[in-house]
N, C-alpha and C positions, 0 to 999 in steps of 0.2 A: 638802572638806565630810565630816563624820563621819557615821556611820549614824544617830545620834540626830536630827540635822536631817532626814534624808531620811525617817526614821519619822515625825517631827512633821508634815513636809509631807504624807505619804500620809494621815494621820489628819485633818489640816485639809481636805484634799480632800473627804472623805467628810462632814465635819461643817458645812462652810462653806456660805454662801448660794449661790445660783445665779450672781449677779453676781461673787462671788469666785472661784467655781469654774473660770471661764475663766482667770484669771490663774495659779491654782494648778497647773492641769492643764499649761499651758505651761512653768512653772517645772519641774516634774517631769519633762517631756519633755526639756528642756535639760540637766537633771541627768543623766539616764540615757544621753544621747548623750556623756558624757565617760567614757572608758575607766577611769579611775582610780575614778570612783563605782561603775562596774559591778563593778569588783574587790572594792570594800568590801562591796557587797551579796552578791556570791558568797561572800566569806569568812564573812559574817554568816549566810548560808543553810547553809553547813557546820557553823557552831558550833550553830545552831538544830537541825539534825539531830541533833547529838551529844547536846544537852541541850535538850529541847522546852520546858523551863521558862524559858529565857532570854527576855527581853523585848527583841528586836532585829529590826531590818528584814530581810526575806527576800524572795525572789522569790515565794514562795507568798502571802506578806503582800501585796504589790503586785497580784498577780493577783485575789486575793479582793476586794480594795477597789475595784480598777478596775472589775470586773464588777459589783459593787454600786452603784457611781456611774452606770454606763451604763444600768442597770435603772432607777435613779431618774430619770435624764435622760429616758429614753423615756417613763415613765409620767407625768411632770409636764409634759411639753412641751405648749403650746397656743399658738395664733397664728394670723394671717392670712396670706394671700400663698402663696408657695411654700414650703410648710413642709418638704417633702422636702429641698429644696436646702440650707435653713439647718440643719436638722437633720443633714444629712450633713456640713456644714462643722463642726458642733460635736462630732461624734462622731469626725472624722478624728484629733485628737491622741490620743484613747483608743486607737484602733486601732493607731497608731503606738507608743504605749507597749506595748501587748501583743505587737506583732511584735518589739520589742526584747527583751522578756522571753523570747520564743519563740526568738530567735536567739542570744542571749548566756546567758540564765538557764538553759537546758536542758542545758549541757553538762558540768556539774559531776557529782560523785558523790552529791549529795544528791537526795532524790526531789522531783519536781515534781507537785503536786496538780492534776489537770486536771478534777475532779468538777464544781466550779462552773462552769468555762468550758465544759464539755461540755453541761451542762444549759442554760446560757444560749444556747448555740449552737443546741441543738435546739429551743428555744422561739422563737428569732429566725427560723429558717429556714422555719418554719411560718407566719410572719405576713407576708403579701404587702405590707402597708402600709410596711414597712421593708426592702424588697427591696434598697435601696442598701447595706445593711449585709451582706448575704449573702456577696458576694465577699470582702470585707475579712475577716470572721470565719472563712470557710472557708480562706483562704490561711493565716491565723495558725494555725489548728488543723493544717494540713498541716505548717507549719514546726516545731511543737511536736513531732509525730510524727517528723519528719526528723531534727531536731537531737538529740533527747533520746537517751541510751543506752537499750538495750532493757530495762534492769532499774530505770530511775529514774522511770519515769511511775507516777503513781498514778491509776487509772481504774477505778471500780467495774465489775463484771461488767455490771450492769444498764445503765450509761451506755455501756459499750463495745457492748454487743449492740444498744442503740437506735441508736447511730451506724451499725452494720453494717446494720441492717435499714432504716435511712433511705437509704444508699447505694444498697442493692439496689432500693428502691423508686423511687428518683430516675433509676436507669438507664433505666427503661422509661416515663419521663415526660418532659414538656417541662421542661428545664432549662437554666440558663446557666452552671452549675457543672460540675465534673469529679468526679463521685462515684466513679468507677472509681479515679481516682488516690488519693482518700482511702481507699477500700476496700483498695488495695494497701498503704498506709502501715499501715493497722490490723492487717492479717494479718501484715505483716512484724515488727510489734511483738509480737503475741500468738499467732504460729503454733504455739507449744509449748503453748499453753492447752488443757486437756482439754474446754473447753465451748463453743468456737467453733462457730457454726452452719453448718459447711462445706456441708451438704446445701442449705440455704437460698441459700447464696452460689452454689453451682454451678447451682442451679435458675435464679437470677436471670441468670446469665451466659449460660446456653442461651438463655433467653428474649429476651435482648438480641440475641443472634446471629440468632434465628428473626425477630425484628421489625425487623431492619435496614431493610427497604424501606419500612416505614411511619413509622419514627422519623426518617429522614433528612430528611423534608420539614419537619420543625419546626425544627431548627437544624443545618444540616449541618456547619458547622465544629466545633461542640461534639460531635456525633455521631462525626465522624472521629477526633477526639482521644480521645474516650471509647472509641472502638473499639481504639485502640492499647493502652490501659491494660488493656482487657478481654483482648485477645489476650496481653498480658504476663502477667496474673493467671492466665487459663486454661492457658497453658503450664506455669506453675508448679504449679497444682493437678493437671494430668494427670501431672506428674513426681512429686509429693509426696503427693497426697490422692486418695482413690478413693472413689466412693460404690457403685455396683453395676454389674454387667455391661451392663444395658439403657441406664443413663445414659451409661456409657462410650461405648457403640456410638452412642447418639443424638448425642453431641458430634461423633464422627468423621464421621457422615452429614451433620449440619448444615454442618460445616465444608466438606465436599465440595459440597454443594449451593450454599451461598452464595459459592462462589469467583467466578462470573460476577458476582454483585451487588457484591462487594467490589472487583473489578477496575475496574468502571463507576464506584463511588463514590469509591474513593481514588485511582485511577491515571489513568484515562482522561480526566478533567476536565482535568488538566493534564499531559500526556504527559512533560514535562521533569521532572516533581516525583519520578518514581521514581529516575532517575539522581542527580539532585542530592542527594536525602535520603540515598541510599546513601552518597555522598561526604562527607556532612556529618560523620560519625563521625571520619573521618581528619582533616578540617580542624580539628575541635576538639581532636584530640590533638596535632596539629602546632602550634596556636597554644598549647596548654597547655605543650607541651615543646618550645621552640625548638631547630631542629637544632644550632645552636652551643652551647646549653646542655648538650644532650645529649652532644654531642661531648667538651666539657670534663669532663662528670661521668665519661665513661669514661676520659679521660685522667688524672684526678687522684684519683679514688676508688680506695681500696684493694680495694674489693670489686668490682673491674670484671667478673668473671665473673658476678655476679648481674645485671649491668645488660643481659646478653644477652637478657632476657625482654623488655625494652623494645623492642628491634629486632624481635623476634618477633611482638609485638603490631601492628607497623606494615608488616609484609611482605605479600606477596600472599596468603599462606596461613599459618597457624600451623604451624611446623616439626612434623613427625611425631615427630621425636626428642622434642621438648618434651612432646608428647602422651603419648608412652610412659613418659617419666620423671617426669610429674606424679604427686603424692601420691594425688590422687583415682583416677587410672586404674591406678596401681599396685596399689592394693587390689582394684580390680576384675579385673585380670588374674590376682591370686592365687585367684580363687574361681570359676575357669571351670567348675568341676565342679559348682556349685550355681547356682540362681537366687534371688539375694537379693531381698527385698521391702522398698521403702522406702515406709513410711506412718507416719502420726501414730497415737497410741493411740486405740483405738476408744472411742467415746462414744455416748451416747443418741441423737445426731442425725447421727452420721457412722459409715458402714459401709464398711470396707475391702473391696476386690474380692478374689476368690480369687487365689492366688499365680500361677496360669498366665497371668493377665491384666495383672498389675502389670508394671511395667518394671524388668527387671533392670539392675544397673549397667552392663552391656555397652552399654546403649543411650546412654550418655553418653561413649562413648570418642571420638567425633569432634568432640564439642562440649562445651562446659562446662555443668555442671549448672546448670539455671535458678536464678537468685537475684532474689528480689523487689527491685524498685527499684534494680537495679544494671545498669550498661551491660555487655552480654555481651562487648565488646571491650576497653574499657578498665578494666573492673572498678570504675568510679567510680559513686558514688550519684547518681541521677538527681534533681537537687535542684529543678529548674525543670520545668514540664510541657512546656516545649519540648525538653528533653533527650531525650525519648522520641519516636522517629520511628514513626508508625503503619505506614508502608511496611516499615521493618525488622522490626517486630514480626509483622507478617502474613507476611512472608517466613519467619521463624524458626518460626512457630506451623505454617505449611503444610508446611516442610521436615520438622519433627518428625513430625507426623501422618503424611505420605507414607512416612516411613522406618518408623514404628511399624507402619502398616497393611501395608506390603509384607512386613515380616518376620512379622508375627502371622498374616497371611493365609496364609503358608507353611505353618504348623502347623495351619490350619483353626480358628484361634481367634476370628476376626472374619468372620463371614460377611455382615453388613449391608453391608460396605464394597465387596464384589465386586459388589453389584448397582448401585452408582452409579459410573459412570467419567466422568460428563460434566465434573465439576470439574476433573479431572487433565488432560483433553484441552483444555478451555478454557484452563487455566493454561499448558500446553506451548505453545499457539499464541500466547499473550500474550508468554511469556517469549522465544520465538524472534523475535516482532516487536520486542521491546524490545532484544534482543541487536543486532539490526540498527541500532536507534536509538542504542545506546549507542556502537557502532563508528563510526557516522557522526559523532556529536558529538566522538569522541576524535580523528578525523582533523584537526580544527581546533586541536588543543592541541600545545603543545611537549612535548619528551620527559619533562621533569620533571612537569609537570601531568598529563600523561597517566599517568604511573606512580602519582601520589598518587590519581588518580581510579579507576585499576583496583584499587589496594590497599583502596579502600573499598567493592569489590563483592563482598566475600566471602559475604555472605547470598544475593546474586544468584546466584553461581556454585554454591554449595552446593545452594540450592533447584532450579536448573535440573537438576543432576545427580540430585538425587532424583526429579524428576518424570520424566527420561529413563529411570532404572531401572524406575520404576513403569510407564510407558507401554511400554516394550519387554516387559516382563513380560506385559502385556495382550495383546500382538500376536504372541506367539510360535506361536500356532496356524498362522499363515500362514509356514510356512518355505519354502515353494517360491518366492516371489515376493519376495526380498529386496530388489530395487531399488524395488519398490513400497513397502516399509516405509521405506527410507531417504527416498524422496521425500516421504513423508508426514510425516516427522518432521523433516526438515531442508530440504526445498523446494528453493529456488534455490542455497542455499549449498553444495550437495554437487556441483555441476556443474563447478566449477573444479578441475581437477587435471591433473597431468602423466602421460604415459604411462608413464614409468619408475617412478613411484610406484605406479600401478596395477599394472604388472606384478610389483613387489616384494611388494605386499600380497596379490595373487592367488596367488603363490608361497607366502607366509606362511600363507594360510588354507587352502592345500592341504596343508601341512605339519601344521597344527594339526588338521584334520579326519582325517588319517591316522596322526598319531603318538600320539593320545591320545584315545580314545573317551569318556573322562569329561569333556572339556571342554564346558562349557555352549555350546550354539548362540548363546544370547542374549548373553554375554560376547563371544565372538569377533565376532559380528556388529556389536555394539556398539563394539567397540574398532575395527574396520575403518572404520565410518561417522565416528566421532570423529577418528580420525587422519586421514582423508580431509580433513575439515574444516580440520585445522591446516596442510595443504599447499596450501591453495587460494591464489589469486594476490593476495588482499586483505592489506593491511598488518597487519590485527588477526586473522587466522586463529590466530595463536598463543595467543589467549585461551581457545581449546577445550582447551588443555593443562590449564588450570586446573580446567575442568569435568571432564576425565578424572582429574585428581588427586583431585577429590572422589568421583568414582565408585569409585576405588580404595579410598579410606577407608570409604565405605559397604559396600563388598564385603568389607573386612576386618572391619568391626564385625558384618556379617551372619554372617560365618564364626564368630566368637566366640560370637554368640548361638546358633547351630545347635550349636556344641560344647557350650554350657551346657546344652542340652537332652539332652545324651547322645548325640547323632549325631556321625557322622564326615564331615568335608568338607575337602577338599584345596584350599585357596586357590591352591597353587601352578599348578594348571591354568590359572587365570585370569591369573596373572603371566606363565607362559610364553607364552599366546596373545599378550598385549600386547608382550611383549618381541620376538617374532618380527614382529609387525605394525609396530613402531615403528623397526625397525632401519635402514630407509632414511631415516628422519625425524631421526635424533640427529646433527644438524649445527650447527656454530657458524654463527649468523645475525648479519648486520651490525647488526640492530635489537637494542639492549640488553634491550628488554622482552620480545622473543620469546626470548632465551636465559634470562631470568628465569623466565619461564612454564614453559619446558621444564625447567630446573633444579629448580624447585619440584616438578613431577610426578615426575621422576626421583629425587630425593631421598626422597620418600615411597615409591616402588616399591623402592629399595634397602634402605631401613630395614625394610619389610614382608618383604622376601625374607630378611634377615638374621634378622628375628624368627621367621619360620617354620622356618628352618633350625635355630635354637636351640631351638625347641619339639618339633623332631623330626617335623614335619608333612609333611615331603618325602620321598616313598617311592620315587621313581624318578630315574634318571640324566637330566640335561638333554640335549637334543639340541645337535648342533653349531651349528645356526643360533641357538640360544638363547645358547650361550656366545660366539658370534661377536657377537650384540648386546650382551652384557655387556662385551666388550672395547671395543666402540665407545662405551660410556657412558664408560669410563676414558679414552678419547682425547678425548672431548668435554670431560670435565671439567678435564683438565690443560690442554687448549688455551685454555679459558676463563681457568684461572688464569695462565697465561701472559699473556693479554690484560690481566688485572687488574694484573699487575706493571708492564706498560708504562703502563697508565693512571695508576697510582701514581706513576711518575716524571713524568708529565706535570702531575699536580696539584702535585707538590712544585716543579715548575720553573714553575708559573704558566702553563703553556702549556694553556688550557682550550678551544682550537678542537677541536670535535668529541669533548669529554670531558664526562663525566657531572658532576653537581655533587658536592662532597665528600661530602655526607650520602647521597646516592643511590649513590655509588661504594662507600662502606663497606658498605651493605645488599647491593649487588651482590656485592662481595668475600666477604661473609658467606655468601650462598647458595652460592657455588662452593665455598668451603672446607668448609661443612657437607656438601655432596654428596661432596667427595674424603674427608672423614673417615668418613662412612658406608660407602664403598667400602673404606677401609682396614679398618674394623670388620668388615666382611663377610669380606674377604680374610683377616683374621688370626683369624677365629672358628674354635675348636677343633672345631666340629661342621660346618664347611664343607670337604667333601671334593671338591667339584666346581666351584664357582665361584672359580676361581683366576686372576689376571690374568697373561697369558702374559709380558709385559714389565714387570713392577712395577719391577724395577731402574731401568730406563730411565725410567720416570715418576718415580720418587723422584729421580732426577739432575735432571731437569727442573725438578721443584718446588724443589729445592735451589738450582738455578742462579737461578731467578727471585727466590728469597728472598735470595740473596747480592747481586743487583743492587739491593736495597733498603736495604741495610746502611749505605751511605754518604750516605743521604738525611736530611733532616730528621726527628728521631723523633718529630714530633708525630702523624703518621699511624700510626706503627708501634706506638706505646705503647697504642693503643685497640683492638687486635685479638685478643681472646682466642680467636676461632675460629682464627687462624693458630698460635697456641701449641698449640691442640688438634691441628691438622693436623701440625704439625712433629714432635710427640711421637709421633703415630700412624705417620707415614711412617718415623720413625727405627728402628722395629721391623723394617722390611724393608730398610734400607739405613744404613750407618754414616753419621753426620752428618759434614758437612765440619769441617775444624779450626776454622774461624773462625766457624762458624755454631752459636749457643748459643740455646735457646728464650727465654731472658730477653731477648736482643737484640731478637728479633722481637716480644716482648711489650712 
């Protein structure tokens, strides 16, 4: 079918009688469902954009006429009986046509004019007699905003602002729609516009948060979903857009005050919801990228090195090496002497906050900068309303606010936060209870399923770490009764411990308190309690290593923020305290998950130690106990690497008894190799004069021996290990490679 026939059919649809219109609309719907016909319309739309005088069919032509026909149908309809049902049936094909246009017609370089459709939508949603059309038109508008490129939508400022004001009004009314979702899409498209009513938007979001207790009785499911999108948008606004100091503080106080309400509304009704929703992100990515496909991609793609980011996104925590090397954070680390301000240009309705209250780029070192309508882990656009998890968004918002308040309070810049501690205390109790519930459910899962579940708990662990840092800071006044603080924060979990570990940590605490008076009591006490929990007799005590990992990251971020203010702070005192306390706990465990959790934390610790050395921020010589703990990390890492080589042999020989799955093994192998690589980078650093491995030659020999055992195996596993290539290159700087071992063989 050529474009003339399609255009003639659209013209006939507008001019024909009501009886003929039914047949014509179904003919047009069938035509648009054919891909070749859609390609014809897209091509004609592009030509129309180049030459407006051409008389050809285009997507804008179809939108304009379908809207005109729908208005005519609604105005002329009359009859008896169930009018709504019959009218809904007749409007369905028109809605389907608009959805096809939105889904397929919005992806080109030509502009899509939404003025007629936006005006029609605003008129219809105010008419309760045609409520059956509201959801269909709302979804279609969301698809237009979702699929179209940022610069290809034509929407007058008046209609755009009318849509924004309608969304803000609907947030605080009884509604069956998701206005917060549409609001996110609108702001995503027009965030760089100088005339967006940000002040009105932020006020509406604050009002929504305030009124959560009264709104939930009207439509709880809709409220909870809207809450997720409000949290998503509010976190973006806090990171990018600012009104004034009082509004900022009001947001923080409201979030603190409403924590108990949100826990009751979102989590407590179905206790399993929290954990299941946390794991849903991992399940989606696993479904999206099948392990076998990922495996083959690494094997056959020439750019195998770039595929490592895929593994990083599915690990228990993002590799700290990746964080330091990212473009965004590299720029942040280059401007530690200043406090950058990120906000959109000032307008009549938008007032940026003073520089001292805005978020410097250092606040986004441990997590990605918030992006509207983007999943924080997979970086995929959230196309469906179900793609957003309210629980996840609440966790992200709470974490960011706690971290922000904790650091800003240190400078005396947020006074209102100090008056309200109820929220963080309630959240701490909930997280501790949920941690017990999570470990209970994990005990019924097999090894691989358990690992997938834990890898989906990143937001949970990071929030738990942020709350712990906040709560410990509040209770530092009671230094004399440390056991009381421990029992308050960890309750029954801290009673399981061995006498040997207690003696080792007691000795470590004594050394910390006597060797360096600059060490924070808070960090040494916190390390002691957390490491104690990792050594309890339960199977999943190892999960506390992931919380320790996040505490380290937050402390590092805090250090850079303090330095950006012109103050000096030595993070090494905290690193040294932790090294002494964990020295008795760095041991190979028979449970693979326990090893992975410990490796994740140790990798972060080693990378930060190397970073501090490189920055020249370590001013004193490490003690013998610290160096001993450092050498124990080397021994732990190489022992795990040897285990990985044995495991590799089992997989190649199809002897899977007691072995990890192929995909799980590769990720386990990657974590171990990255830890060893970080240790070699630290060992080889030109500014490292103290942290030298005593038996590095022996360790290199053990690594080479393990690698040599793999050379005669099927190369399918060896060809997809860029982390092993990195390791062998780094280790070769300390000991000459064996004659038969060439890096490309391992690759």
